[in-house]
MIDOSE-1310 file (N, C-alpha, C; in nm, 2 decimals, decimal comma, always signed):
residues 72
xxxx	+1,11/-0,11/-0,82/+0,93/-0,09/-0,89/+0,90/+0,02/-0,97; +0,85/-0,04/-1,06/+0,72/+0,13/-1,12/+0,69/+0,22/-1,08; +0,64/+0,38/-1,14/+0,60/+0,45/-1,01/+0,41/+0,35/-0,98; +0,40/+0,46/-0,90/+0,22/+0,45/-0,97/+0,12/+0,55/-1,04
xxxx	+0,06/+0,54/-1,11/-0,02/+0,67/-1,22/-0,06/+0,80/-1,15; -0,09/+0,75/-1,03/-0,15/+0,92/-0,90/-0,02/+0,92/-0,79; -0,08/+1,05/-0,83/+0,07/+1,14/-0,77/+0,06/+1,06/-0,57; -0,06/+1,13/-0,50/-0,16/+1,13/-0,44/-0,08/+0,91/-0,32
xxxx	-0,09/+0,80/-0,43/-0,10/+0,66/-0,42/+0,06/+0,67/-0,40; +0,13/+0,74/-0,49/+0,30/+0,70/-0,48/+0,32/+0,74/-0,35; +0,28/+0,86/-0,30/+0,32/+0,94/-0,16/+0,25/+0,83/-0,06; +0,16/+0,81/-0,10/+0,09/+0,67/+0,03/+0,16/+0,55/+0,05
xxxx	+0,20/+0,53/-0,09/+0,30/+0,36/-0,04/+0,45/+0,43/+0,00; +0,52/+0,54/-0,02/+0,62/+0,59/+0,03/+0,64/+0,62/+0,14; +0,50/+0,64/+0,25/+0,49/+0,59/+0,37/+0,51/+0,48/+0,45; +0,42/+0,42/+0,36/+0,36/+0,27/+0,38/+0,53/+0,21/+0,44
xxxx	+0,67/+0,24/+0,32/+0,77/+0,17/+0,30/+0,83/+0,20/+0,46; +0,78/+0,38/+0,45/+0,90/+0,40/+0,54/+0,85/+0,31/+0,69; +0,73/+0,31/+0,66/+0,67/+0,24/+0,81/+0,73/+0,13/+0,81; +0,75/+0,06/+0,74/+0,84/-0,09/+0,79/+0,78/-0,21/+0,65
xxxx	+0,63/-0,10/+0,57/+0,57/-0,26/+0,53/+0,60/-0,28/+0,39; +0,57/-0,41/+0,33/+0,67/-0,45/+0,18/+0,58/-0,37/+0,11; +0,57/-0,31/-0,01/+0,53/-0,32/-0,11/+0,55/-0,41/-0,18; +0,50/-0,47/-0,31/+0,48/-0,59/-0,44/+0,38/-0,52/-0,54
xxxx	+0,50/-0,49/-0,69/+0,40/-0,46/-0,79/+0,37/-0,60/-0,84; +0,21/-0,58/-0,88/+0,16/-0,70/-0,98/+0,15/-0,66/-1,10; +0,00/-0,72/-1,15/-0,06/-0,70/-1,30/-0,17/-0,67/-1,33; -0,21/-0,61/-1,36/-0,33/-0,63/-1,44/-0,43/-0,45/-1,33
xxxx	-0,54/-0,50/-1,29/-0,64/-0,43/-1,25/-0,59/-0,32/-1,07; -0,49/-0,42/-1,02/-0,44/-0,43/-0,95/-0,32/-0,45/-0,95; -0,28/-0,28/-0,91/-0,12/-0,25/-0,91/+0,00/-0,32/-0,84; -0,13/-0,35/-0,72/+0,05/-0,40/-0,63/-0,07/-0,47/-0,48
xxxx	+0,02/-0,49/-0,43/+0,01/-0,51/-0,24/+0,04/-0,44/-0,17; +0,02/-0,40/-0,03/+0,13/-0,34/+0,09/+0,05/-0,45/+0,17; +0,17/-0,51/+0,19/+0,17/-0,65/+0,33/+0,25/-0,62/+0,44; +0,22/-0,65/+0,55/+0,26/-0,62/+0,67/+0,30/-0,78/+0,74
xxxx	+0,41/-0,72/+0,81/+0,48/-0,89/+0,86/+0,38/-0,92/+0,95; +0,23/-0,95/+0,96/+0,13/-1,02/+1,03/+0,09/-1,07/+0,91; +0,13/-1,08/+0,84/+0,05/-1,13/+0,72/-0,09/-1,05/+0,61; -0,13/-0,94/+0,71/-0,27/-0,88/+0,58/-0,18/-0,82/+0,50
xxxx	-0,27/-0,82/+0,37/-0,22/-0,70/+0,29/-0,38/-0,63/+0,26; -0,36/-0,47/+0,18/-0,43/-0,45/+0,12/-0,35/-0,46/+0,01; -0,48/-0,45/-0,10/-0,48/-0,44/-0,27/-0,45/-0,26/-0,20; -0,32/-0,22/-0,38/-0,34/-0,11/-0,45/-0,37/-0,11/-0,62
xxxx	-0,50/-0,03/-0,65/-0,52/-0,01/-0,76/-0,48/+0,04/-0,86; -0,47/+0,06/-0,98/-0,38/+0,07/-1,08/-0,49/+0,20/-1,12; -0,62/+0,15/-1,13/-0,71/+0,29/-1,16/-0,85/+0,29/-1,04; -0,86/+0,39/-1,06/-0,97/+0,47/-0,96/-1,04/+0,61/-1,00
xxxx	-1,14/+0,60/-0,96/-1,26/+0,74/-0,95/-1,17/+0,90/-0,84; -1,13/+0,79/-0,74/-1,06/+0,89/-0,66/-0,96/+0,87/-0,60; -0,90/+0,83/-0,64/-0,71/+0,80/-0,62/-0,69/+0,90/-0,46; -0,72/+1,00/-0,43/-0,75/+1,02/-0,27/-0,76/+0,96/-0,13
xxxx	-0,86/+0,84/-0,18/-0,93/+0,79/-0,10/-0,89/+0,64/-0,12; -0,80/+0,61/-0,22/-0,69/+0,48/-0,19/-0,62/+0,54/-0,11; -0,56/+0,67/-0,17/-0,43/+0,69/-0,07/-0,45/+0,74/+0,08; -0,57/+0,72/+0,15/-0,64/+0,72/+0,25/-0,63/+0,56/+0,34
xxxx	-0,66/+0,48/+0,27/-0,69/+0,36/+0,26/-0,52/+0,29/+0,32; -0,51/+0,33/+0,21/-0,39/+0,32/+0,20/-0,27/+0,32/+0,37; -0,29/+0,47/+0,43/-0,21/+0,54/+0,52/-0,29/+0,49/+0,63; -0,44/+0,43/+0,63/-0,45/+0,45/+0,71/-0,45/+0,29/+0,82
xxxx	-0,37/+0,18/+0,72/-0,39/-0,01/+0,67/-0,20/+0,08/+0,75; -0,09/+0,17/+0,70/+0,02/+0,12/+0,74/-0,01/+0,20/+0,92; -0,12/+0,32/+0,95/-0,11/+0,35/+1,08/-0,16/+0,21/+1,13; -0,26/+0,12/+1,13/-0,29/+0,03/+1,22/-0,19/-0,08/+1,19
xxxx	-0,12/-0,10/+1,13/-0,05/-0,23/+1,14/+0,14/-0,19/+1,14; +0,17/-0,07/+1,20/+0,29/+0,00/+1,17/+0,36/-0,07/+1,31; +0,36/-0,12/+1,41/+0,43/-0,20/+1,44/+0,41/-0,36/+1,51; +0,33/-0,40/+1,39/+0,36/-0,53/+1,40/+0,42/-0,61/+1,33
xxxx	+0,48/-0,76/+1,43/+0,54/-0,82/+1,39/+0,49/-0,95/+1,31; +0,61/-1,01/+1,29/+0,55/-1,17/+1,21/+0,50/-1,24/+1,34; +0,39/-1,31/+1,28/+0,36/-1,38/+1,36/+0,45/-1,57/+1,41; +0,42/-1,59/+1,56/+0,53/-1,71/+1,59/+0,45/-1,84/+1,55
């Protein structure tokens, strides 16, 4: 998987992977997606004025979806 250009977002992506979430790279303005087993996902953008806020959103998503399982 490629590296995100912003250090803070790279850290947040690593934390999300360690929490059991899947990270899939995309192309274009959206760098990729962080996906939970429950089916919800959040976009990770490749550009932005405030990468710290993007990292905060990823961390919040990971915290809210840490123990989710696949829907039955």
